[in-house]
N, C-alpha and C positions, 0 to 999 in steps of 0.2 A: 504493500500500500504506500509506504514511504517512497519507494522507487517510482510509483505511478505519479505521486504528487510532484516529485522532482522533474519528471519527464513533462508533465503538464505545464509546470512553470517554465521550463526551457522552451517548450513549444510556444507558449504565450509570448515570451521574450522575442523569439524568432519571428513570430507573426507581427509583433509590434514593430520590429526593425524593418520587416518587409513593407509594412504600410508606410512607415516613415520615409522609406526610399522613394516612394511615389511622388514626393514633392521636389524631386530633382530631375534634371534632364540633361542629356549630352547630345549636342548637335554636331553633325559633321559639316565641314566646309573645306573648299579647295584652296581659296586664296586667303593668306594671312594679311591683315592690314599693315601698312608701313608705319602707321601711328593710329591713335584713337581720337584725334581732334577733327571732327567733321567740318569745322570752320576754317581749316587750314590745309586740307588734303583733298585730292580729287578721286581717290580710290573708292569704288563702291564697297569694298570689303570693310571700310570704316563704318559706314552706316549699317552694314549687316550685323555689327556688334552693338552699336550705341543707339541707333534710332529708336526712340520711345522707350528704350530700356534704361540707358544712362542719362541721355540728354533729351530735353523736350523743347518744342518751339511754341510760339503763340497759337498756331494751329497745327493740325497733323492729318495725315492720310489714314482713312479707315481701310479695312480689308477690301472693300468694294471700290476704292479709289476716290470716294467722296471726301470732302474737306470737313473736318469736325473740330470742335474746340480742343485746345491743348492747355497751355498755361493761361490763355485767354478764355474765360468761360463764355464770353459773348463779345460782340463788336457791332458797331453801327457805322454807317457811311453817310457823310454829308450829302446834301442835295446836289452839289456840284461834282461829287465823286472824288474830291481831292483830299478829304480828311477822314481817316479811319480812327475811331476811338475804341481802344481795346480795354475791356474790363478784366482785370487779372484775378486769378484764384487767390483766396486768402489763406494764410498760414503755410505758404510754400517755403521750404528751406532747401538749400543745397546740401549735398552729402557731408560737407564739413560743418554743418550746423548754422551757417550764415543765412540770413533771410534773403529770399528772392523777391524783388519788388520792381517798381517802375524804373528805378535808376539802373538796374541790371539790364532791363529791356533796352533802354536808351544806349547804354554802353555797348551792348551786343550789335545793335543795328548801326550805330555810328561807326563802330570798329569795322563792320563788314563792308560799309560803303566808303570808307576812308580812302584817300588817294594811295596810301601805301598798303592797302589791304591785300592780304595773300589768299583771301577766300577764293576757292576754285570757281564759284558761281557768283562772282562779284556783280554780274549783270542783273541778278535778281533784285539788287538793292539800288540800282542806278536811278530809279524814279523817285526815290525818297528825297524830299527837299528839307524836311525838318522832323525831329522827334522831340516831343515835349512831354515831360512828366507832369501831369495835372495833379496827382496825388499818388501815394505809394501803390495804389491798386488801379490807377487809371493812366493810360498812355495814349497820346494823340500822335498819329503819324500823318504828316502832310506830304502829299505827292506833288510833283511838278506838273503832272498831267493825270487825268483820270486813268485808272488801271483796274478793270474788272477782275483781273487775275491776281490781284495782290494777296488775298487770303491763300490762294493756291501757292504763290511764291513763298509765303511764310511757313508753309508746311514742309518745305524741303529740309533735309538734314543739315544743309549749309546755313540754315537760318535759326538754329537752336539758340537758346538763351544761355549765356555763360556769365561768370562773375569776374570782375577785374582782379579779385584776390587770388583766383586759382587758374585763370586762363593760360598763364605762361607754362603751366605743367600739364596742360590737357593732352598733349601728345602721348605721354606715358602714364600719367596719373589723372585721368579725367574726373572732374567733379561736376556733376549735373544735378538735376532735380528729380530724376526718374525713379521708378520703382525698384531699380537694381543698381548696385554699386560694383565697381571693379574690386574683385577680391585678390586676384593674382593673374599675372600674364607671364607664362613660361614661353618665351619667344622661341619660335620654331616648333611649338607643340600645341599649346592650348591657351585659351583665355577663360578665366573663371569669374562668374558673377554671383553676387549674393543679394538676397532680398534687402531692400532699404526699410528698416523698421520705422523710420520717421516719415515715410512717404505721405504726401498730402492727399492723395486720391485713394481709390479702392486698392487694398493690398492684393498683389498677385498671388495666385495659387501656388506658384513655385517658390521654394525657399532658396534654391540655387540653380545655376545653369552653367554648363561647360561647353565651350565651342572648341572642338577638336579639329586641328588642321590636317587633312589627309589629301594631298594633291594627286596621289596615284590612284587611278580607277580600280585597279585590282585590290589595293589595300582598302579602298572605300567599300567595295563589295564584301570583303572578308570581315570588316568591322561591323557592317550592318548584320550580316548573317550570324556573327558571334554574339551580338547584343552589346558590343562595346560602344556602339553609337545607337541612340534611340530614334533619331530622325536625321535625314540628310536632305535639307530643303532644296539644294541645287545638286542633285546626284550626278556625278561625273561619268557614270558607266551606263548610258541608256541602252546599250546592247543587252543588258542583263534584266531589263524590266519584266519580261515575261516570267522569269524565275521568281521574282517577288510577287507578281500578280497571282501566281499559283500557290503561294504560301500564305495561309490565313493569319500568320503573325504580323503581316504588313499590309499597309494601304499604299497604293501607287497613285499619285496625282499628276496629271499633266495640265497645268494651268497656263495662264498668259503672264507676260511681263511687259515692261516698258522698254525692253532691250532690243534696239535695232542693231543687228549684227552687220557690220560693214567691212568692206575692204577699203580702208581709208587710204587716200591718195594725197601725197604732198603736192598741192597745187602750185607751189612756187618753185618746185625742183624741175629744171629742164630734163627731158622733153615733156614732163607731165604738166607743164604750164600750157601745153597745146591741147585744146579741147578734143581734137581728133584722136590724140593718143589716149586720153582718158576714155573716150568713146570706144576705141578699139579694145581696151582692157575690159570695159563693161560687156561688150558683145562676145568676148572670149569666155565669159563665165556662164557655166551651167548651174543655176541655183539648185535645182532638184538633185543633181548629182552630189552637191555639197551637203544638202540636208540629209540625203540618204547615207552618204559615206561618213560624215562627221557626227551627225545627230541621230542616225539610225531611224530616219523618217520623221523625227519630231522637229517641227519648225514650220513657219508660214512664210512663203516667198514674199519679199517686198521690193518695190521699185523706187522707193524714196525713203526719207528719214522720218517715218511716221508709223505709229502702231496700227495694225489692221483693225483692232477692236475699237479704235477711236471713231466716233460718229462722223468726224470730218476727214477720215482717211480716203484717199483716192488711189485706186489700183493702177499704178504706172509701170508695172513690170514689163509691159510690151515695149516701152521706149528703149529699154536696154536688154531686149530678149537675146537669148543665146543664138549667135550667128557667126561662127568662126570665119567664114569666107568674107563677110562684111568687115570683120575685124582686120583681116589681112589687107583688104583693100584700103581701109582707113590708115593703116600704118604706112602703106605705100604713098597715099596722098600726102601724108605728113612728112614724107621723106625720111622716115625712120627705119633703120635696119640694124641688125646685130645689137639689139637692145638688151641689156642686162640690168635688172632692177633689184634693189635690196628689199627683202621681205622680212620684216621684224615680227616675230611671233611671241606674244606673252603666254603665260602658262596654261590658260584654260584649254580644255580639249577641243572646243569648237574652233579655237585659233590654231592649235598645233595640228589637229587632224585636217581641218579645213584648209590650212596653209599648204599642206602637201597636195591636196586635190587641186587647188587653184594654181599652184606651180606647174602641175601637169597640164592644166587647161591652157595656161599662158604659153607653155612650151609648144603646144600644138599650133599656135598662130605665130610662132617665131620670137617670143619674148622669153628670155631666160631669167631665172631668179637666183639670188644668193640668199639663202635662208639663214637667219640668226634667231635661235631660240633664246628668249630673254626671260629672266625672272621679273617679277612684277615691279620691284623697286627700280631695276635697270630700265624697264620699258617706260616707266613714268619719267625717269630722269632724261633718257636719251630721246625717245620718240615723242612723248607728250609735251614735256617742257622744252627739250632741246630741239625738237622738230628735225632731228637727224635721222631721217628714214626716207624711203621712196614709197613703200607700201607697208601696211600693217593691218592686222585683223583684230577688231575689238567690238564688244557689244556695249552700246551706250544705253545704260539702264536708267538714266534720269528721266523723269516723266515729262512728256510734251516739250522736248528740248530742241525743237527745230531752230530756235533762236540762236543757237551756237553758230549757225552759218552766217550770222551777221557780225561775227567777231573776226576781224582780219588777222589777229594774232593767235587765233586758235590753232591747234596743232596741224590740221590739214590746210590751213592758210587760204581760205576762200574770201569771205567777207566783201563782196562787191558793193559798190555804192547803191546800186538798185535794190539789192536784197536788204541792206541796212535800212534804206528808206521804207521798204515794205514792212519790216519788223517794227520800225518806229510808228508806222500807221496802225499796226495791230495793237500796239501798246495803248494808244489813246482811243481805240474803238471799243465801245461797250455793247453795241447791238449784236446779239448772238448770230444772226444771219450774216451780218457784215463780217464778223470775225471768222465765221466759217469760210466765207468766200476768200478772205485773205489767206487763210491757212491752206486752202486748196491751191491757190496761186503759188504760194511759197513752195509747196511740195513739187509742183510742176517745174518751177524754175530750176531747182537743184537737180531734178531728174534730167532735164534737158541740157543742163550744163555739165552733166556727168561728173559732179564734184567728187563723188566716191562710187565705189562698186557696192550696190545695195543687195545684200544677200538674203537674210531671213530674220524674222522676229524670233528672238530667243524664247523658248518655252520655259516655264517653271516646272521642271521635272523633279518630283520629290518622292522619296521613299520614307515612310513613317511607320513606327510601331502602331499597330492597329488600336491600341488603348489610349493613344495620345489624341487630344482634341484641342482645337483652337489655333493651330498653326495656319498661317495664310496659305491658301492653295494658289492664289494669284499673287502677283507682286506689283502693286501700283507704285511702289518705290522700292529701292534696294534696302530690304530690312528683314530681320528675323524678329518680328514683334512678339515678345514673350508675355505681354501683359494679360492676354486672354488664354494662355496655354495651361492645360491641366491634364491629369491622367483620369481616365474613366474608372469608376468603382469596379 
């Protein structure tokens, strides 16, 4: 009888431990962020850790892509469309215990729009003329011109609210207002988060979360099957999905993202500054072959820099349809022969696998490539910031970001005066029908200028333990939002 009591007690302790374990989660990820400061870095991998988990903005994206309140519980717009008044949540503190109030909002927005700002999306803040703190919980933002998309812009990860006391250490020791705090970063391996006990909003169900970095597809497969990883929101081995679909322990989701996957072309690098050469490259590309070979059939062909699920999308794939003979003719018209181009490939499989396929397709029309496989930090420094490349493959996961084509200093170096003027017109246009017409015109312009080779819309392919609920199936922004994630009973 005594033995029975001891065994029962041991079982009870074991059961208790098992239940307690269900408030933790381990996510798999391919790309480790170069730092954890979303206001000073361009890598999507930053937001995949910090968005809505560590840092919060005035507004935020919901799972369906709608804009909902964040640190601002509500806001109003003046009749002339120039002044947004944000009402801030009361009782918000940063992870270090300092109060978040209107002064921090003003500091964050003024810092992001400053002349010396290093914010990767500085253009989001260009329309701000003034930020005034009315009282600790009320901030007025005055714009230089009406901008109906301003709440949308404030939902980006680049627009999170930071404090002057801690912003200088945000890269490695981020201090936000979110429901999770950074617990530990073992660089090259994992990032650990823990629940913020002083969070101002509803407490998350998870007590802790680990993001484990597994760039190798075979290792990702093994980790999921072994249970070392509970979910892989951007699973890097799509060729194995049928194996998971047949296993009741897992759910497989194929959702949408904002990620336009492109063969980016350096428009200032001769002979790529010749539109006929860019057109020849575009017609050499067989999109479906890339989708089948690199993504195992997962992906939607695109002909411009716009998401197919967006109501303003125009299918322009026919403008740059696969036509190798036309490609050869265009190269001849441009007087180009014996062309060799540098193809820089960052780590994601869509880039590495897709790059090999594109290199073969270009070879078929007489263009050779020199492939360089780059780690993410090297790609950001050389290709993105240094503009030292001819071709590269990357997925732009920022939402509704066609405005980047109005930036002459952006890494593919387009930014014509006509396109800049069109985006300026879009900014001051509030009528939905007129905005739609402008966006459709913008899509057509960059397609007909063959600014880049437009490949496919990146799917959100995830493999998840069947007992986990609340992870985003679609990706309206680059995030692993853990605020609504829990384990089923």
